[in-house]
C-alpha positions in Angstrom: -0.3 -1.3 15.1 0.5 2.0 13.7 1.2 2.5 10.0 4.4 3.9 8.5 2.7 7.4 8.0 1.4 7.5 11.6 5.0 6.5 12.8 6.6 8.9 10.7 4.5 11.9 12.0 5.0 10.7 15.5 8.7 10.5 15.2 8.9 13.9 14.1 6.4 15.6 16.5 7.9 13.6 19.6 11.3 15.2 18.8 9.9 18.7 18.8 7.5 18.6 21.9 8.3 18.7 25.7 5.6 16.0 26.4 6.2 13.2 23.7 4.0 10.7 25.7 0.9 12.8 24.9 1.4 12.8 21.0 -1.4 10.8 19.4 -1.9 10.4 15.6 -5.1 9.0 14.3 -5.6 7.9 10.9 -8.7 8.1 8.7 -9.2 7.2 5.0 -11.7 8.8 2.8 -12.2 9.8 -0.9 -9.8 12.8 -0.7 -6.9 10.5 0.7 -5.5 9.9 4.2 -6.3 12.3 7.0 -3.9 12.1 9.9 -5.3 14.0 12.9 -2.4 15.2 15.2 -3.2 15.8 18.9 -0.6 17.0 21.4 -0.4 18.5 24.9 -2.0 22.1 24.7 1.4 23.3 25.9 3.1 21.9 22.9 0.7 23.1 20.3 2.7 26.2 19.4 6.0 24.1 19.0 4.2 22.0 16.4 2.6 24.8 14.6 5.6 27.0 14.8 6.0 30.7 13.9 3.5 31.6 11.2 2.8 27.9 10.8 6.2 27.1 9.4 6.9 24.0 11.4 3.3 22.5 10.6 3.9 23.3 6.9 7.2 21.5 6.8 5.7 18.5 8.3 3.1 18.5 5.7 5.9 18.9 2.9 7.5 15.8 4.3 4.2 14.0 4.4 3.6 15.0 0.8 7.0 13.5 -0.1 6.1 10.2 1.7 2.8 10.3 -0.1 4.7 10.4 -3.4 6.6 7.3 -2.4 3.5 5.4 -1.2 1.2 6.6 -3.9 -1.2 8.3 -1.5 -2.5 11.9 -0.7 -1.9 12.8 3.0 -3.5 15.7 4.9 -2.4 16.7 8.5 -4.8 18.2 10.8 -3.6 19.5 14.1 -6.2 19.1 16.7 -6.1 22.0 19.3 -7.4 20.6 22.7 -7.8 22.1 26.2 -6.5 20.4 29.4 -9.5 18.1 29.5 -8.8 16.9 26.0 -12.0 18.5 24.5 -11.6 20.6 21.3 -11.1 24.2 22.0 -13.3 25.6 19.0 -16.6 24.8 20.8 -15.4 26.5 24.1 -14.6 29.7 22.2 -18.1 29.6 20.3 -19.7 29.8 23.6 -17.4 32.2 25.2 -17.2 34.8 22.3 -20.5 36.6 22.6 -19.7 37.4 26.3 -16.4 38.8 25.4 -18.0 41.0 22.6 -20.5 42.4 25.2 -17.7 43.2 27.6 -15.7 45.1 25.0 -18.8 47.1 23.8 -19.4 48.2 27.5 -15.7 49.1 28.0 -15.8 51.3 24.7 -19.0 53.0 26.0 -17.2 54.0 29.3 -13.8 55.0 28.0 -15.1 57.3 25.1 -13.3 60.7 25.1 -14.4 63.7 23.5 -13.0 64.2 20.0 -10.4 66.6 19.3 -11.4 69.7 17.3 -9.8 70.7 14.0 -8.6 73.8 15.6 -6.8 71.9 18.3 -5.2 69.5 15.9 -4.0 72.4 13.7 -2.6 74.1 16.8 -0.7 71.1 17.8 0.8 70.7 14.4 1.9 74.3 14.3 3.5 74.0 17.6 5.3 71.0 16.4 6.5 72.7 13.3 7.7 75.7 15.1 9.7 73.4 17.6 11.3 71.5 14.7 12.2 74.8 12.9 13.8 76.0 16.2 15.8 72.7 16.5 17.0 72.9 12.9 18.2 76.6 13.4 20.3 75.4 16.4 21.8 72.7 14.5 22.7 75.2 11.6 24.5 77.3 14.3 26.9 74.3 15.2 30.3 74.2 13.5 30.8 70.7 12.6 
């Protein structure tokens, strides 16, 4: 049977997500307090976290209020899983070196010769001349 804190988090999260049947809240108690691990469908992780983590922070604030009432300290961990239910962090750690190598190769291939200072000054002076001409045309207008 789920405790009041698990039911509380489940209720809030199930109203936010598209797949409420895949919401799972695990509870562990240690010396730091109560750790609630929230697992949702990978499609719904963004909804639970929210822009810049605002939604997740709001859930944590509500948990803190519940903790004040229950004389307990709550922590919420949102577990990000892939389609198979395995944590994504391990998958990223294995894939990261391959991605780095690919980007290095692309950088080597797409290197362009650097612009010389003379070319940069020439472009700047052309832009300045064009801007002056446009301003002169505006001065000629009777507004």
